[in-house]
PDB file of N, CA, C, O and CB in Angstrom:
ATOM      1  N   MET A   1      11.579  -4.721  -8.177  1.00  0.00           N
ATOM      2  CA  MET A   1      11.888  -5.418  -6.350  1.00  0.00           C
ATOM      3  C   MET A   1      12.180  -6.873  -5.920  1.00  0.00           C
ATOM      4  O   MET A   1      11.968  -7.752  -6.756  1.00  0.00           O
ATOM      5  CB  MET A   1      10.532  -5.261  -5.401  1.00  0.00           C
ATOM      6  N   HIS A   2      12.499  -7.107  -5.084  1.00  0.00           N
ATOM      7  CA  HIS A   2      12.780  -7.807  -4.665  1.00  0.00           C
ATOM      8  C   HIS A   2      12.144  -9.178  -3.662  1.00  0.00           C
ATOM      9  O   HIS A   2      12.427  -9.327  -2.473  1.00  0.00           O
ATOM     10  CB  HIS A   2      13.359  -7.145  -4.486  1.00  0.00           C
ATOM     11  N   TYR A   3      11.126 -10.205  -4.569  1.00  0.00           N
ATOM     12  CA  TYR A   3       9.556 -10.468  -2.934  1.00  0.00           C
ATOM     13  C   TYR A   3      10.296 -11.578  -2.028  1.00  0.00           C
ATOM     14  O   TYR A   3      11.391 -12.109  -2.216  1.00  0.00           O
ATOM     15  CB  TYR A   3       7.344 -11.552  -3.624  1.00  0.00           C
ATOM     16  N   ARG A   4       9.704 -11.697  -1.367  1.00  0.00           N
ATOM     17  CA  ARG A   4       9.938 -13.482  -0.643  1.00  0.00           C
ATOM     18  C   ARG A   4       8.825 -14.215  -1.508  1.00  0.00           C
ATOM     19  O   ARG A   4       7.778 -13.571  -1.559  1.00  0.00           O
ATOM     20  CB  ARG A   4       9.464 -13.748   1.492  1.00  0.00           C
ATOM     21  N   SER A   5       8.819 -15.348  -2.158  1.00  0.00           N
ATOM     22  CA  SER A   5       7.222 -16.368  -2.504  1.00  0.00           C
ATOM     23  C   SER A   5       6.296 -15.892  -1.885  1.00  0.00           C
ATOM     24  O   SER A   5       5.331 -15.803  -2.644  1.00  0.00           O
ATOM     25  CB  SER A   5       7.087 -17.967  -2.041  1.00  0.00           C
ATOM     26  N   HIS A   6       5.979 -15.391  -0.499  1.00  0.00           N
ATOM     27  CA  HIS A   6       4.555 -15.282  -0.437  1.00  0.00           C
ATOM     28  C   HIS A   6       4.332 -13.525   0.140  1.00  0.00           C
ATOM     29  O   HIS A   6       3.558 -13.316   1.074  1.00  0.00           O
ATOM     30  CB  HIS A   6       3.894 -16.641   0.730  1.00  0.00           C
ATOM     31  N   ALA A   7       5.035 -12.445  -0.481  1.00  0.00           N
ATOM     32  CA  ALA A   7       4.912 -11.367   0.035  1.00  0.00           C
ATOM     33  C   ALA A   7       3.419 -10.828  -0.631  1.00  0.00           C
ATOM     34  O   ALA A   7       2.724 -11.019  -1.629  1.00  0.00           O
ATOM     35  CB  ALA A   7       6.229 -10.550  -0.211  1.00  0.00           C
ATOM     36  N   THR A   8       3.424 -10.406   0.029  1.00  0.00           N
ATOM     37  CA  THR A   8       1.752  -9.747  -0.163  1.00  0.00           C
ATOM     38  C   THR A   8       2.152  -8.040  -1.509  1.00  0.00           C
ATOM     39  O   THR A   8       1.322  -7.397  -2.151  1.00  0.00           O
ATOM     40  CB  THR A   8       0.913  -8.940   2.273  1.00  0.00           C
ATOM     41  N   ALA A   9       3.348  -7.894  -1.463  1.00  0.00           N
ATOM     42  CA  ALA A   9       3.137  -6.724  -2.685  1.00  0.00           C
ATOM     43  C   ALA A   9       3.283  -7.452  -4.007  1.00  0.00           C
ATOM     44  O   ALA A   9       3.006  -7.016  -5.125  1.00  0.00           O
ATOM     45  CB  ALA A   9       4.359  -5.399  -2.654  1.00  0.00           C
ATOM     46  N   LYS A  10       3.725  -8.535  -3.707  1.00  0.00           N
ATOM     47  CA  LYS A  10       4.082  -9.320  -5.235  1.00  0.00           C
ATOM     48  C   LYS A  10       2.395  -9.730  -5.832  1.00  0.00           C
ATOM     49  O   LYS A  10       1.955  -9.706  -6.981  1.00  0.00           O
ATOM     50  CB  LYS A  10       5.289 -11.169  -4.924  1.00  0.00           C
ATOM     51  N   HIS A  11       1.723 -10.097  -4.528  1.00  0.00           N
ATOM     52  CA  HIS A  11       0.733 -10.401  -5.194  1.00  0.00           C
ATOM     53  C   HIS A  11      -0.259  -9.084  -5.665  1.00  0.00           C
ATOM     54  O   HIS A  11      -1.089  -9.255  -6.558  1.00  0.00           O
ATOM     55  CB  HIS A  11       0.111 -11.398  -4.382  1.00  0.00           C
ATOM     56  N   ALA A  12      -0.108  -7.796  -5.012  1.00  0.00           N
ATOM     57  CA  ALA A  12      -1.276  -6.784  -4.866  1.00  0.00           C
ATOM     58  C   ALA A  12      -0.223  -6.398  -6.561  1.00  0.00           C
ATOM     59  O   ALA A  12      -0.849  -5.771  -7.415  1.00  0.00           O
ATOM     60  CB  ALA A  12      -1.476  -5.355  -2.984  1.00  0.00           C
ATOM     61  N   VAL A  13       1.179  -6.775  -6.882  1.00  0.00           N
ATOM     62  CA  VAL A  13       1.343  -6.672  -8.210  1.00  0.00           C
ATOM     63  C   VAL A  13       1.455  -4.992  -8.355  1.00  0.00           C
ATOM     64  O   VAL A  13       0.839  -4.161  -9.022  1.00  0.00           O
ATOM     65  CB  VAL A  13       0.084  -7.449  -9.040  1.00  0.00           C
ATOM     66  N   PHE A  14       2.882  -4.910  -7.102  1.00  0.00           N
ATOM     67  CA  PHE A  14       3.158  -3.153  -6.664  1.00  0.00           C
ATOM     68  C   PHE A  14       4.908  -3.659  -7.993  1.00  0.00           C
ATOM     69  O   PHE A  14       5.208  -4.717  -8.547  1.00  0.00           O
ATOM     70  CB  PHE A  14       3.601  -2.541  -3.823  1.00  0.00           C
ATOM     71  N   LEU A  15       5.201  -3.060  -7.986  1.00  0.00           N
ATOM     72  CA  LEU A  15       6.536  -2.176  -9.250  1.00  0.00           C
ATOM     73  C   LEU A  15       6.952  -1.061  -8.512  1.00  0.00           C
ATOM     74  O   LEU A  15       6.404  -0.080  -8.010  1.00  0.00           O
ATOM     75  CB  LEU A  15       5.867  -1.397 -11.020  1.00  0.00           C
ATOM     76  N   GLU A  16       8.258  -1.579  -8.613  1.00  0.00           N
ATOM     77  CA  GLU A  16       9.451  -0.380  -7.907  1.00  0.00           C
ATOM     78  C   GLU A  16       9.153   0.532  -9.109  1.00  0.00           C
ATOM     79  O   GLU A  16       8.527   0.550 -10.169  1.00  0.00           O
ATOM     80  CB  GLU A  16      11.504  -0.904  -7.698  1.00  0.00           C
ATOM     81  N   ASP A  17      10.200   1.498  -8.107  1.00  0.00           N
ATOM     82  CA  ASP A  17       9.199   3.273  -7.852  1.00  0.00           C
ATOM     83  C   ASP A  17       7.826   3.702  -8.491  1.00  0.00           C
ATOM     84  O   ASP A  17       7.633   4.703  -9.180  1.00  0.00           O
ATOM     85  CB  ASP A  17      10.096   4.626  -8.530  1.00  0.00           C
ATOM     86  N   ASP A  18       6.409   2.211  -7.917  1.00  0.00           N
ATOM     87  CA  ASP A  18       5.539   3.412  -7.681  1.00  0.00           C
ATOM     88  C   ASP A  18       5.006   4.282  -6.312  1.00  0.00           C
ATOM     89  O   ASP A  18       5.343   4.121  -5.139  1.00  0.00           O
ATOM     90  CB  ASP A  18       4.495   3.003  -8.218  1.00  0.00           C
ATOM     91  N   ILE A  19       4.383   4.920  -6.693  1.00  0.00           N
ATOM     92  CA  ILE A  19       4.271   6.026  -5.525  1.00  0.00           C
ATOM     93  C   ILE A  19       2.800   5.722  -4.572  1.00  0.00           C
ATOM     94  O   ILE A  19       1.722   6.215  -4.906  1.00  0.00           O
ATOM     95  CB  ILE A  19       4.181   7.758  -6.345  1.00  0.00           C
ATOM     96  N   VAL A  20       2.945   4.921  -3.468  1.00  0.00           N
ATOM     97  CA  VAL A  20       1.247   5.995  -3.179  1.00  0.00           C
ATOM     98  C   VAL A  20       0.446   6.189  -3.250  1.00  0.00           C
ATOM     99  O   VAL A  20       0.082   5.062  -2.916  1.00  0.00           O
ATOM    100  CB  VAL A  20       0.793   6.705  -3.286  1.00  0.00           C
ATOM    101  N   ILE A  21      -0.607   6.775  -3.443  1.00  0.00           N
ATOM    102  CA  ILE A  21      -1.302   8.598  -3.139  1.00  0.00           C
ATOM    103  C   ILE A  21      -2.663   8.383  -2.606  1.00  0.00           C
ATOM    104  O   ILE A  21      -3.377   9.376  -2.471  1.00  0.00           O
ATOM    105  CB  ILE A  21      -1.566   9.774  -4.788  1.00  0.00           C
ATOM    106  N   SER A  22      -2.979   7.569  -2.382  1.00  0.00           N
ATOM    107  CA  SER A  22      -4.527   7.498  -1.194  1.00  0.00           C
ATOM    108  C   SER A  22      -4.630   6.003  -0.708  1.00  0.00           C
ATOM    109  O   SER A  22      -5.163   5.141  -1.408  1.00  0.00           O
ATOM    110  CB  SER A  22      -6.365   7.899  -2.127  1.00  0.00           C
ATOM    111  N   PHE A  23      -4.077   5.741   0.559  1.00  0.00           N
ATOM    112  CA  PHE A  23      -4.654   4.762   1.265  1.00  0.00           C
ATOM    113  C   PHE A  23      -5.611   4.402   1.872  1.00  0.00           C
ATOM    114  O   PHE A  23      -5.821   4.946   2.956  1.00  0.00           O
ATOM    115  CB  PHE A  23      -4.265   4.591   1.763  1.00  0.00           C
ATOM    116  N   ASP A  24      -6.413   3.492   1.454  1.00  0.00           N
ATOM    117  CA  ASP A  24      -8.103   2.996   2.481  1.00  0.00           C
ATOM    118  C   ASP A  24      -8.222   4.557   2.425  1.00  0.00           C
ATOM    119  O   ASP A  24      -7.592   5.206   3.259  1.00  0.00           O
ATOM    120  CB  ASP A  24      -8.080   1.998   4.665  1.00  0.00           C
ATOM    121  N   GLY A  25      -9.145   5.326   1.306  1.00  0.00           N
ATOM    122  CA  GLY A  25      -9.874   6.324   1.095  1.00  0.00           C
ATOM    123  C   GLY A  25      -9.470   8.503   1.541  1.00  0.00           C
ATOM    124  O   GLY A  25     -10.052   9.579   1.405  1.00  0.00           O
ATOM    125  N   LYS A  26      -7.406   7.684   2.384  1.00  0.00           N
ATOM    126  CA  LYS A  26      -6.386   8.889   2.969  1.00  0.00           C
ATOM    127  C   LYS A  26      -5.976   9.411   1.640  1.00  0.00           C
ATOM    128  O   LYS A  26      -5.545   8.742   0.701  1.00  0.00           O
ATOM    129  CB  LYS A  26      -4.917   8.361   3.998  1.00  0.00           C
ATOM    130  N   THR A  27      -6.185  10.830   1.689  1.00  0.00           N
ATOM    131  CA  THR A  27      -5.389  11.199   0.721  1.00  0.00           C
ATOM    132  C   THR A  27      -3.758  12.325   1.650  1.00  0.00           C
ATOM    133  O   THR A  27      -2.726  12.671   1.074  1.00  0.00           O
ATOM    134  CB  THR A  27      -6.653  12.152  -0.503  1.00  0.00           C
ATOM    135  N   GLU A  28      -3.968  12.479   2.479  1.00  0.00           N
ATOM    136  CA  GLU A  28      -3.240  12.883   2.992  1.00  0.00           C
ATOM    137  C   GLU A  28      -1.489  12.394   3.375  1.00  0.00           C
ATOM    138  O   GLU A  28      -0.971  11.283   3.258  1.00  0.00           O
ATOM    139  CB  GLU A  28      -4.009  13.017   3.696  1.00  0.00           C
ATOM    140  N   SER A  29      -1.087  13.267   3.697  1.00  0.00           N
ATOM    141  CA  SER A  29       0.753  12.565   3.740  1.00  0.00           C
ATOM    142  C   SER A  29       1.092  11.628   5.873  1.00  0.00           C
ATOM    143  O   SER A  29       1.062  11.848   7.084  1.00  0.00           O
ATOM    144  CB  SER A  29       2.465  14.951   3.476  1.00  0.00           C
ATOM    145  N   MET A  30       1.348  10.663   4.857  1.00  0.00           N
ATOM    146  CA  MET A  30       1.701   9.856   6.103  1.00  0.00           C
ATOM    147  C   MET A  30       3.003   8.945   5.845  1.00  0.00           C
ATOM    148  O   MET A  30       3.580   8.562   4.827  1.00  0.00           O
ATOM    149  CB  MET A  30       0.416   8.892   6.526  1.00  0.00           C
ATOM    150  N   ARG A  31       3.301   8.688   7.880  1.00  0.00           N
ATOM    151  CA  ARG A  31       4.675   7.830   7.627  1.00  0.00           C
ATOM    152  C   ARG A  31       4.136   6.504   7.718  1.00  0.00           C
ATOM    153  O   ARG A  31       3.024   5.975   7.725  1.00  0.00           O
ATOM    154  CB  ARG A  31       5.988   8.054   8.765  1.00  0.00           C
ATOM    155  N   GLU A  32       5.693   6.064   7.805  1.00  0.00           N
ATOM    156  CA  GLU A  32       4.537   4.734   7.258  1.00  0.00           C
ATOM    157  C   GLU A  32       4.510   4.657   9.179  1.00  0.00           C
ATOM    158  O   GLU A  32       3.493   5.246   9.547  1.00  0.00           O
ATOM    159  CB  GLU A  32       5.409   2.718   5.878  1.00  0.00           C
ATOM    160  N   THR A  33       4.959   4.356   9.856  1.00  0.00           N
ATOM    161  CA  THR A  33       4.787   3.995  10.914  1.00  0.00           C
ATOM    162  C   THR A  33       3.189   4.483  11.331  1.00  0.00           C
ATOM    163  O   THR A  33       2.482   3.811  12.083  1.00  0.00           O
ATOM    164  CB  THR A  33       5.942   4.470  11.675  1.00  0.00           C
ATOM    165  N   GLU A  34       2.655   6.075  10.556  1.00  0.00           N
ATOM    166  CA  GLU A  34       1.333   5.736  10.652  1.00  0.00           C
ATOM    167  C   GLU A  34       0.420   4.626   9.529  1.00  0.00           C
ATOM    168  O   GLU A  34      -0.465   3.896   9.974  1.00  0.00           O
ATOM    169  CB  GLU A  34       0.792   7.059  10.639  1.00  0.00           C
ATOM    170  N   VAL A  35       0.819   4.647   7.954  1.00  0.00           N
ATOM    171  CA  VAL A  35      -0.124   3.636   8.239  1.00  0.00           C
ATOM    172  C   VAL A  35       0.045   2.338   8.889  1.00  0.00           C
ATOM    173  O   VAL A  35      -0.902   1.551   8.871  1.00  0.00           O
ATOM    174  CB  VAL A  35      -0.585   3.378   7.237  1.00  0.00           C
ATOM    175  N   PHE A  36       1.334   1.971   9.559  1.00  0.00           N
ATOM    176  CA  PHE A  36       1.041   0.501   9.597  1.00  0.00           C
ATOM    177  C   PHE A  36      -0.002   0.505  10.934  1.00  0.00           C
ATOM    178  O   PHE A  36      -0.776  -0.424  11.165  1.00  0.00           O
ATOM    179  CB  PHE A  36       2.583  -0.542   9.789  1.00  0.00           C
ATOM    180  N   ALA A  37       0.156   2.076  12.016  1.00  0.00           N
ATOM    181  CA  ALA A  37      -1.004   1.374  13.151  1.00  0.00           C
ATOM    182  C   ALA A  37      -2.107   1.949  11.841  1.00  0.00           C
ATOM    183  O   ALA A  37      -1.882   1.217  10.877  1.00  0.00           O
ATOM    184  CB  ALA A  37      -1.221   2.279  15.343  1.00  0.00           C
ATOM    185  N   HIS A  38      -2.752   2.558  11.625  1.00  0.00           N
ATOM    186  CA  HIS A  38      -3.868   2.695  11.345  1.00  0.00           C
ATOM    187  C   HIS A  38      -4.125   0.785  10.436  1.00  0.00           C
ATOM    188  O   HIS A  38      -5.100   0.124  10.794  1.00  0.00           O
ATOM    189  CB  HIS A  38      -3.978   4.355  10.415  1.00  0.00           C
ATOM    190  N   ILE A  39      -3.322   0.305   9.550  1.00  0.00           N
ATOM    191  CA  ILE A  39      -3.308  -0.763   9.556  1.00  0.00           C
ATOM    192  C   ILE A  39      -4.218  -1.682  10.996  1.00  0.00           C
ATOM    193  O   ILE A  39      -5.423  -1.928  11.043  1.00  0.00           O
ATOM    194  CB  ILE A  39      -1.914  -0.857   9.355  1.00  0.00           C
ATOM    195  N   LEU A  40      -3.393  -1.950  11.804  1.00  0.00           N
ATOM    196  CA  LEU A  40      -3.461  -2.146  12.937  1.00  0.00           C
ATOM    197  C   LEU A  40      -5.050  -2.038  13.074  1.00  0.00           C
ATOM    198  O   LEU A  40      -5.941  -2.843  12.802  1.00  0.00           O
ATOM    199  CB  LEU A  40      -2.554  -1.273  13.693  1.00  0.00           C
ATOM    200  N   ARG A  41      -5.082  -0.276  13.784  1.00  0.00           N
ATOM    201  CA  ARG A  41      -5.714  -0.664  14.628  1.00  0.00           C
ATOM    202  C   ARG A  41      -7.348  -0.839  13.712  1.00  0.00           C
ATOM    203  O   ARG A  41      -8.424  -0.957  14.298  1.00  0.00           O
ATOM    204  CB  ARG A  41      -5.482   0.352  15.908  1.00  0.00           C
ATOM    205  N   GLU A  42      -7.183  -0.817  12.184  1.00  0.00           N
ATOM    206  CA  GLU A  42      -8.552  -0.841  11.786  1.00  0.00           C
ATOM    207  C   GLU A  42      -9.000  -1.933  10.263  1.00  0.00           C
ATOM    208  O   GLU A  42     -10.012  -1.973   9.563  1.00  0.00           O
ATOM    209  CB  GLU A  42      -8.855   0.847  11.518  1.00  0.00           C
ATOM    210  N   ARG A  43      -7.714  -2.695  10.237  1.00  0.00           N
ATOM    211  CA  ARG A  43      -8.108  -3.346   9.419  1.00  0.00           C
ATOM    212  C   ARG A  43      -8.172  -4.929   9.990  1.00  0.00           C
ATOM    213  O   ARG A  43      -8.232  -4.640  11.185  1.00  0.00           O
ATOM    214  CB  ARG A  43      -7.327  -3.022   8.306  1.00  0.00           C
ATOM    215  N   THR A  44      -8.202  -6.490   9.969  1.00  0.00           N
ATOM    216  CA  THR A  44      -7.998  -7.475  10.675  1.00  0.00           C
ATOM    217  C   THR A  44      -7.571  -7.824   9.035  1.00  0.00           C
ATOM    218  O   THR A  44      -7.779  -7.208   7.990  1.00  0.00           O
ATOM    219  CB  THR A  44      -9.199  -8.218  11.760  1.00  0.00           C
ATOM    220  N   PRO A  45      -6.752  -9.343   9.393  1.00  0.00           N
ATOM    221  CA  PRO A  45      -5.848  -9.943   8.455  1.00  0.00           C
ATOM    222  C   PRO A  45      -7.262 -10.645   6.856  1.00  0.00           C
ATOM    223  O   PRO A  45      -8.482 -10.807   6.895  1.00  0.00           O
ATOM    224  CB  PRO A  45      -4.745 -11.521   9.652  1.00  0.00           C
ATOM    225  N   GLY A  46      -6.560 -10.787   6.081  1.00  0.00           N
ATOM    226  CA  GLY A  46      -6.964 -10.929   5.043  1.00  0.00           C
ATOM    227  C   GLY A  46      -8.214  -9.652   4.556  1.00  0.00           C
ATOM    228  O   GLY A  46      -9.004  -9.969   3.667  1.00  0.00           O
ATOM    229  N   LYS A  47      -8.310  -8.332   5.151  1.00  0.00           N
ATOM    230  CA  LYS A  47      -8.654  -7.778   4.444  1.00  0.00           C
ATOM    231  C   LYS A  47      -8.295  -6.663   3.266  1.00  0.00           C
ATOM    232  O   LYS A  47      -7.260  -6.010   3.134  1.00  0.00           O
ATOM    233  CB  LYS A  47      -9.122  -7.683   5.018  1.00  0.00           C
ATOM    234  N   ARG A  48      -9.425  -6.666   2.503  1.00  0.00           N
ATOM    235  CA  ARG A  48      -8.557  -5.761   1.359  1.00  0.00           C
ATOM    236  C   ARG A  48      -8.417  -4.397   1.923  1.00  0.00           C
ATOM    237  O   ARG A  48      -9.048  -4.083   2.932  1.00  0.00           O
ATOM    238  CB  ARG A  48      -9.347  -5.607  -0.212  1.00  0.00           C
ATOM    239  N   VAL A  49      -7.423  -3.369   1.173  1.00  0.00           N
ATOM    240  CA  VAL A  49      -7.866  -2.380   1.277  1.00  0.00           C
ATOM    241  C   VAL A  49      -6.851  -1.774   0.036  1.00  0.00           C
ATOM    242  O   VAL A  49      -5.806  -2.159  -0.489  1.00  0.00           O
ATOM    243  CB  VAL A  49      -7.915  -1.888   2.749  1.00  0.00           C
ATOM    244  N   GLU A  50      -8.125  -0.142  -0.189  1.00  0.00           N
ATOM    245  CA  GLU A  50      -7.939   0.226  -1.268  1.00  0.00           C
ATOM    246  C   GLU A  50      -6.708   1.416  -1.748  1.00  0.00           C
ATOM    247  O   GLU A  50      -6.695   2.606  -1.434  1.00  0.00           O
ATOM    248  CB  GLU A  50      -9.145   0.513  -1.488  1.00  0.00           C
ATOM    249  N   LEU A  51      -5.793   0.737  -2.527  1.00  0.00           N
ATOM    250  CA  LEU A  51      -4.136   1.816  -2.879  1.00  0.00           C
ATOM    251  C   LEU A  51      -5.040   2.021  -4.470  1.00  0.00           C
ATOM    252  O   LEU A  51      -5.843   1.524  -5.261  1.00  0.00           O
ATOM    253  CB  LEU A  51      -1.748   0.598  -2.985  1.00  0.00           C
ATOM    254  N   LYS A  52      -3.953   3.430  -4.077  1.00  0.00           N
ATOM    255  CA  LYS A  52      -3.975   4.642  -5.765  1.00  0.00           C
ATOM    256  C   LYS A  52      -2.718   4.868  -5.815  1.00  0.00           C
ATOM    257  O   LYS A  52      -2.306   5.479  -4.829  1.00  0.00           O
ATOM    258  CB  LYS A  52      -4.854   6.446  -5.807  1.00  0.00           C
ATOM    259  N   VAL A  53      -1.629   4.503  -6.904  1.00  0.00           N
ATOM    260  CA  VAL A  53      -0.658   4.617  -6.903  1.00  0.00           C
ATOM    261  C   VAL A  53      -0.272   5.694  -8.529  1.00  0.00           C
ATOM    262  O   VAL A  53      -1.076   5.819  -9.453  1.00  0.00           O
ATOM    263  CB  VAL A  53      -0.206   3.178  -6.608  1.00  0.00           C
ATOM    264  N   ILE A  54       1.060   6.303  -8.486  1.00  0.00           N
ATOM    265  CA  ILE A  54       1.321   6.087  -9.403  1.00  0.00           C
ATOM    266  C   ILE A  54       2.466   5.705  -9.742  1.00  0.00           C
ATOM    267  O   ILE A  54       3.450   5.397  -9.070  1.00  0.00           O
ATOM    268  CB  ILE A  54       1.011   6.731  -9.828  1.00  0.00           C
ATOM    269  N   ARG A  55       2.160   5.767 -11.547  1.00  0.00           N
ATOM    270  CA  ARG A  55       2.834   4.293 -12.138  1.00  0.00           C
ATOM    271  C   ARG A  55       3.938   5.252 -12.990  1.00  0.00           C
ATOM    272  O   ARG A  55       3.493   6.399 -12.963  1.00  0.00           O
ATOM    273  CB  ARG A  55       1.558   2.984 -13.337  1.00  0.00           C
ATOM    274  N   LYS A  56       5.169   5.206 -13.709  1.00  0.00           N
ATOM    275  CA  LYS A  56       5.297   6.176 -14.529  1.00  0.00           C
ATOM    276  C   LYS A  56       4.988   7.656 -15.118  1.00  0.00           C
ATOM    277  O   LYS A  56       5.112   8.225 -16.203  1.00  0.00           O
ATOM    278  CB  LYS A  56       5.162   5.734 -14.961  1.00  0.00           C
ATOM    279  N   GLY A  57       4.440   8.022 -13.602  1.00  0.00           N
ATOM    280  CA  GLY A  57       3.489   9.354 -14.034  1.00  0.00           C
ATOM    281  C   GLY A  57       2.420   9.268 -14.437  1.00  0.00           C
ATOM    282  O   GLY A  57       1.662  10.168 -14.799  1.00  0.00           O
ATOM    283  N   LYS A  58       2.231   7.911 -14.401  1.00  0.00           N
ATOM    284  CA  LYS A  58       0.515   8.076 -14.772  1.00  0.00           C
ATOM    285  C   LYS A  58      -0.514   7.777 -12.866  1.00  0.00           C
ATOM    286  O   LYS A  58       0.029   7.041 -12.043  1.00  0.00           O
ATOM    287  CB  LYS A  58      -0.022   6.204 -16.411  1.00  0.00           C
ATOM    288  N   PRO A  59      -1.531   8.279 -12.613  1.00  0.00           N
ATOM    289  CA  PRO A  59      -2.096   7.513 -11.792  1.00  0.00           C
ATOM    290  C   PRO A  59      -3.645   6.205 -12.446  1.00  0.00           C
ATOM    291  O   PRO A  59      -4.200   5.454 -11.643  1.00  0.00           O
ATOM    292  CB  PRO A  59      -2.499   8.742 -10.710  1.00  0.00           C
TER     293      PRO A  59
END
């Protein structure tokens, strides 16, 4: 992955091919636009969001 120096994903240690399986406790399938809408509605800048990912086939 290529990040800009201030990229949040870089600081969160996302790796190429990571698959997000849970976002903020939600496990149902969501489109990117739905995820962003949820963030804008429910979170303020600087607040942490819990993510669960599958990395290299392992949760």
